[in-house]
N, C-alpha and C positions, 0 to 999 in steps of 0.2 A: 339762756345765758350759759355759757362754757363752763362745767365744773372745774376747778380751781386745780385738782390733781387730774384733769384729762392729759396734760403735755405727758406727765411723767407716766401715767398709765400708757400711752401710747408708744412712747420711746421703750420701756419696758416690753410691751408686746411685741413690739417690730423685732428689738434685740433677741426675743425669745424664739420668734421663726425665723431668725437667720442663725440662731446656735440651734435649732434643731435640724435645718437645711444642712449645714456643717457637717452637724455629728451623723447623717444620713449618707452625706457624700463621701464622708474620710473612711467609711466602712464598705466603700465600694472597691477598694484595694487590700488585696492582700500582700503584705510586704515579710521577705524572709528576715529572718530571726535567728542570730545577732546580724551584724553589718560589718562592712570591712573596714569601718573606722573604729570602731569600738571594741570593748573589753571582750574577750571570748571568755563567755561565763560557764561553758563546759569545762574549759581548762582551769579556772579558778576553782570552781567544785571539786575536780579530779585531784585537784593538788591541796585543797585546805579542807574544804565543806567535810568532805565524808570522814577524814582523821581528826576534824576538830579545829576550829581557829579561833581567835580572840579580836577585841576591835583595835588594838594594837596593831595586828597583821592587815584588819582590812583598811586602817588608816593607812597602809604604806601600798594599797594597790594602784597603779596607775594607768592612764591612759593618755598617751602623748603628754601634754605639759599639763594635764588636769590630774584631779587627786578626785573621782568620781565617788566618796564614799557613801551617800545616801542616796544617789540613782541606783549605785551596785545593789543594794537591799531590797531595792522594786525588781530589778531584773533578775535577780536569785527567785523571789517568789514568783515570777513569771516562768523562769525555767521549773521550778518545780511543781508549780501548781497546772501550769498550761502549757508544757513539752516548748517552753520559749516561741510559743507563736505571736507573743508581743501585743495578745488581747489586753491584758492587765494593763501593761503600760499606756496603751495608747487611751484606754478608757481613765488612767489617772493623769496623763498629759490634759486631756479634756479637761478634767477637774481643775487642774491647775490654770489653763486658759481662763475657764470662768470664774476662777478667783481674781484673775487679774483684772478681767472686763469689770467685775464688781467693783473692784478698787478705783480703776481709772473712770467709770461712771459715776460714783462719789466724789471723786476730785473735780470731775468736770462740773457737776452739778453746783458744787459749792463754790466754784470759781466763777458761774456766771449767774445773771439774774434769770427771772422766770421770762419765757419766751421761744422764739423759734430758734435761737441760736444755741440755747440750753438743750432742746430737743436734738437739734442737729446734731452737735457734739458728743452726747450722751449717744446717740444712737450711731455715730461714727467709730464709737469705741468696739462696739460689737462686730461692727462689720470688718474693721482692720483687723482685730485679734483673730475672729475665725475666717479670714479671707482663702477662699481657695487659692488664690495666688500664692498663697505662703504653704504650697502643698506640704513639703516634707516637715514643717511644723506641724501637720493635723496627723500626718499618717507614717510617720517615723519613731518606733519606738526610741531609737536612740538620742531623740532630742528632749527626753526625760532630763538629759544631762544640763543643757541650757534651760528648761522650764522650770527645774528644781531651784536652780540659782536665781533667774531673775524673778521669780515669784516670791523666793525668799527676800530679794534686794527690795522689790516692791512693798512688799509688807513689813519690812524693817523701817523704809521711809516713812511708813503710816505710823510704826511704834515710836520713832524718834519724834514725831513732830506733837504727838500726844504727851511724851514725856516733856518735851519743850514748852507746851501749853500748861500742863501742871506744874512746871518751875516756876510760873511767874505768881503763884501763890504760896506762900510758908507753908499754910498749913494742908499742902499736898506733898510734900516732899517724898512720904514714902511711896504715894502713886506714881510720883516722876520716877524714882529708882526702880519701881516694878516695871514700868514702860522701856525703862532703860536697859535694864537686864532682857527683856524680851528682844530689845533691838540688838543687844550682844549674840544672843542664842541664832537671831536668825541670821545675822552677818556670818556666824560659824558655818550655819547650814549652807549658806551662798559660798561661802569659802571652798567648801569641802565637798561641794557639787559640781561646780566648774571655776576654773583660774579667773574669771570675771570677776567671782565674789571677793577677791581681793582689791577690787575698786572702791568698794564699800567703806572700809576703815579709814583712810585718807580724805575721801569725801565727808563723810559724816562729822570726823573729828576737826576741819576747816570749816564745815558749817557752821558747828557750836561756835567757833573760835570767830569768826564773823559775824554771829550775832550775840556775840559778847555774854555768852551762856556761863554760870557759876562754875568754878574749877572743879568742883564735886560732879558736875555731870560729865566735864570734858577727860578728867584723869581716869574713872574707871573705864571709858570707853576706849581712851588711848592704851592704856595698860592691857586691857583684853585681845585689841587689836595686834600690840606685841607679842602677846604669849599665844595667840593663834596663827600670825604669820611666820614668826619664828620657827616653829616646827614644820610647816609648810616649805620653807626656804631652805632648812636642813636636810630635808629628805628630798630635795629637789629632783626632779624627773628629766629623762632625755627629751629635749625639747625638737620636734620634727626639723628636718633639714630646711623646711621652706619659713623656719618662724625664728631666726636669729634676730633679736633685736639690732645690735649695734651695726651689723651689715647692711640692716634694711635702711638704718638711718642714714647711711651714705648715698641712698638713691631717693632724695624727698621728692622728686618729682614724679614717679613711679609709685611710692608711697600715695602722696596727695591724690594722684589720677584715681586710685583705687578706692581710697578715702571719700572722696566726694562722690564718685560714682556709686558708692555702698548706699551713702545717705541719701542719693537721688532714686536709687532702684525702686521704693513704693511708688514714688510720683511715676516713674516711667512705667510701671505694671498698671496705673490708671489707663494706659493708651495702647498697653500690649496687645490685648486682646482684638480690638477693633481696627489698630494700626501694627501688625507684629512686625518684627525686625527688632535689631540691635542698634542702641543710640545713644551712645557711651557719652558724646557730647553734650546731648540735653539731660542725661542721669548728672553729668559733672556741672553744670549750669544749675541745675535743680538742687543737687546736694549742697553746692557753695552756698545760695539762698537761705536753703535750711540752716546752715550750719551760723551764716551770720544772723540770723533771727532767732536763733536757740541761744548764742552768746550774748546778744544783746538782753534777751531775758533774763541770762545768769547774772548779767552785771546789775540789771535791776534789782533783782529779789535777794542775789546771795551778798552783793556789795555795798549794797545802802544800809543806811542807818534801822537798827533792829525795830522788827514791825510789833504791833501788838500781838502778844503769844494767844488772846484768848480770841482773836479774829479768824473766824473759819475763811474767811476769803483769802485772807494773806496765808492762811496754811494751806489752804488746797493750792495757790499759787505756787508756793514753796514746793510742795509735792510734784507738781507737773515740772517744774524746773528741775529738780533733782533728778526727778528721772529721766528728762532730757541729756542732762550733762552725764547720767551714766551712761545713756544709751552712746554720746560722743565717745567718753572712754571705752567702752566695749569696741566701738566701730574701730576706733584709732590702733587698739591692739589687735583685730583683724587685719587692717592695712598693713601693719607690721609684719604679720605672719603669711599673707595670703597674697599680697602684690606681685611676687612673681607668677603668680598662676595669668596674670592679665586681668584688666577691667572686665571682662566678659563675665568672668567668674564671680566677679559682686553682685550678679543679678540671681545668682544660687538662691531658692526659695528657703532654706534653711537659714539664711544670714538674714532674711527682710525683717523679722521681729523686732531686731535690733535697731535699725533706722526707724522703723515703725513707732517706736518709743519716742524717739527725737522728734519724730513728725507730730503726734498725738500731743506731747507736751507744748509744742511750739505753737500749735492749732489752739490747743486750750488756754494758753497765755494770750496770744495776741488776737484772736478772732473777737473776744470779748471786750477789747480796747479799739474797736473800730471805732471811728468817729461819730458821736453822737448826735448831731445836727439830722434831722428828719430824712433828707433826701440820702444822705451817707449812710445812715442806720440801716435804711431800707435797702439799699445796696449792698451794705455787709450781711444783712439777712440773706439778701438772694446769692449771694457768693457763697454762703455756707450751706445753703440748701443744694445750690449747685455742685459743689464738690461733693456732696453725702450722694446726690443723685447719679453723679459718674461712678463715683464707688460702688453704687448700687449695680451699674450696668455692667461695670468690669468684674465685680462679685460674681454674678450669675455668667457671665461670658466664660471666665476662667473655671467654673463649676461645671459649665456643659461641655468644655473643651478636652481640658487636659488636666494633670496634678499639677503642673508648673504654671 
């Protein structure tokens, strides 16, 4: 008889092997530090550090349209301790990716019933997050920018849902407010790590409004959001020449082509190794399909009548969908700023982790809902395992081939 926890043990065992292989693989590359598009740590230290500086000065440091306060602390430590080799930052980035994997695996487990679909989805998380096709996410210290922000955003989703769950019981208001305070702190870290963190404030407020949560939950979050975003906007930074939103909105076809191409990039990377070559049309079609599925899931979860706050499955569904919606928002902002580079640029591996969030959230919501009659259930399980098999082949193919 199969032990009840054998599936969970097998999933985490395989995930550990994939994580270990990825860590070995990414240290095969020595990456110069700092990079062409990141803040010059040495110049900052020459201008500020040796003569003393304060948090107010640190908060005004900018990199393009971003305000990387928290990643900057890590870059300074790497500069001081490791002569800007990037080793400390890469190790920290790997820890952030591991934390993201743990969160996603927990949501996948709660959203699915025991069985092969749960094992496939949980294992797929580690495969996707530590995918060598996303080489720049694994080997570029500059990715601390986005990983700081994305990890804080995902953890904030977990804290927000824990606050919502506690709000269902009047006896747990103190615990509810504690989780809400943690949510606000995490959103602050996300905002002052990368501009994408700005998306979390309106999304979380809208989520609580749609779920008809009490005003004493919504008011602190909205007030903190205004208090965080207002200084950010007051000291706005010079936006790169390719990232002007209003002119970009006058080119909707180019923005849409880049947006759907970016969403379809992870699916394209599944076949990129055995079948090399650029396929912008294929990426666009797959991106459109993923967008439609993500929007349909968001409508079901975010716009329906409030669900039971104590239901673990409902909470996991909301976490998956909120992550996918955040990914859609980030992808749209990237499309506004990058469409001038052409659709092929959306294939750059440093951008693939964001559409992967959309991909994982969409798969985690819809695959468990495949029709229940036995023949279709068997087909659904076969589909989930086939997808995992293709990812594994692509995984080792990319790892043995090149960084991208």
